[in-house]
C-alpha positions in Angstrom: -1.8 -30.3 12.7 -3.8 -27.0 12.4 -7.5 -27.6 11.9 -9.8 -25.0 10.3 -12.6 -23.4 12.4 -15.3 -25.3 10.5 -13.5 -28.6 11.3 -13.4 -27.7 15.0 -17.1 -26.9 14.9 -17.9 -30.3 13.3 -15.8 -32.1 15.9 -17.6 -30.2 18.7 -21.0 -31.3 17.2 -19.8 -34.9 17.0 -18.7 -34.7 20.7 -22.0 -33.3 21.8 -23.9 -35.9 19.8 -21.8 -38.7 21.2 -23.0 -37.7 24.7 -26.6 -38.0 23.5 -26.7 -41.0 21.2 -24.7 -44.2 20.9 -24.1 -44.3 17.1 -23.6 -41.1 15.1 -24.1 -40.9 11.4 -23.8 -38.0 9.0 -27.6 -37.5 9.0 -27.4 -36.8 12.8 -24.9 -34.0 12.1 -27.1 -32.7 9.2 -30.1 -32.6 11.6 -28.1 -30.9 14.4 -26.5 -28.2 12.2 -29.0 -27.7 9.4 -26.1 -27.9 6.8 -26.7 -29.9 3.6 -25.7 -33.6 3.4 -23.1 -32.8 0.7 -21.4 -30.2 2.9 -21.4 -32.6 5.9 -20.0 -35.4 3.7 -17.2 -33.2 2.4 -16.3 -32.0 5.9 -16.3 -35.6 7.3 -14.1 -36.8 4.5 -11.5 -34.1 5.3 -11.7 -34.8 9.1 -11.2 -38.5 8.4 -8.3 -37.9 6.0 -6.7 -35.7 8.7 -7.1 -38.4 11.4 -9.7 -36.6 13.5 -12.6 -39.1 13.0 -13.2 -42.7 12.1 -16.1 -43.8 9.9 -16.9 -47.6 10.0 -18.4 -49.8 7.3 -21.9 -49.0 8.6 -21.3 -45.2 8.4 -21.0 -44.7 12.1 -18.7 -41.8 13.1 -16.4 -41.7 16.1 -13.7 -39.4 17.2 -10.1 -40.5 17.2 -7.9 -39.5 20.2 -6.8 -36.4 18.5 -10.3 -35.6 17.4 -11.6 -36.0 20.9 -8.9 -33.8 22.3 -9.6 -31.0 19.9 -13.4 -31.3 20.4 -13.1 -31.2 24.2 -10.8 -28.2 24.0 -13.3 -26.2 21.8 -16.3 -27.4 23.9 -14.6 -26.3 27.1 -13.8 -22.9 25.6 -17.3 -22.5 24.4 -18.8 -23.4 27.9 -16.3 -21.2 29.8 -16.5 -18.2 27.5 -20.3 -18.3 27.4 -20.4 -18.6 31.2 -18.1 -15.6 31.6 -20.3 -13.6 29.3 -23.4 -14.6 31.2 -21.7 -13.6 34.5 -21.1 -10.1 33.2 -24.7 -9.7 32.1 -24.8 -10.7 28.5 -28.0 -12.4 27.3 -27.9 -16.2 26.8 -28.4 -15.8 23.1 -25.5 -13.3 22.7 -23.3 -15.1 25.1 -23.5 -18.4 23.2 -23.2 -16.7 19.8 -20.1 -14.6 20.9 -18.5 -17.6 22.6 -18.9 -19.5 19.3 -17.1 -16.8 17.4 -14.2 -16.3 19.9 -13.5 -19.9 20.9 -11.6 -20.7 17.7 -9.4 -17.6 17.7 -8.5 -16.8 21.3 -5.0 -17.7 22.3 -4.4 -20.4 24.8 -2.7 -17.9 27.1 -5.6 -15.5 27.1 -8.2 -18.3 27.5 -6.4 -19.8 30.4 -6.1 -16.3 32.1 -9.8 -15.6 31.6 -10.6 -19.1 32.9 -8.5 -18.7 36.0 -9.8 -15.2 36.7 -13.5 -16.0 36.3 -13.6 -19.5 37.7 -11.6 -18.7 40.8 -14.3 -16.2 42.0 
């Protein structure tokens, strides 16, 4: 299933939060992103319907296997791309911002070739 860029971003935020805190709620995503509670609630509803997250009775959010796989893929792309940009002299701020834009659109082939080229050196 193809997921929209915004959905990928939310999954990435959930993955990062899961590495920092044990139980994630919508308010944690609101605090991390600065987006409104209604926007987060709508996005979470769609992610749940599409099978990327689970939300239990207490409102705790967890990634499904497919959600975790997607989140890890995007997070890896973000880290590798921002690292490549830093290696070639881009400022941290621009490296992170540009990686965020590119990570969702770059083809698997191009990403893998960049990753091989820059991480083998």
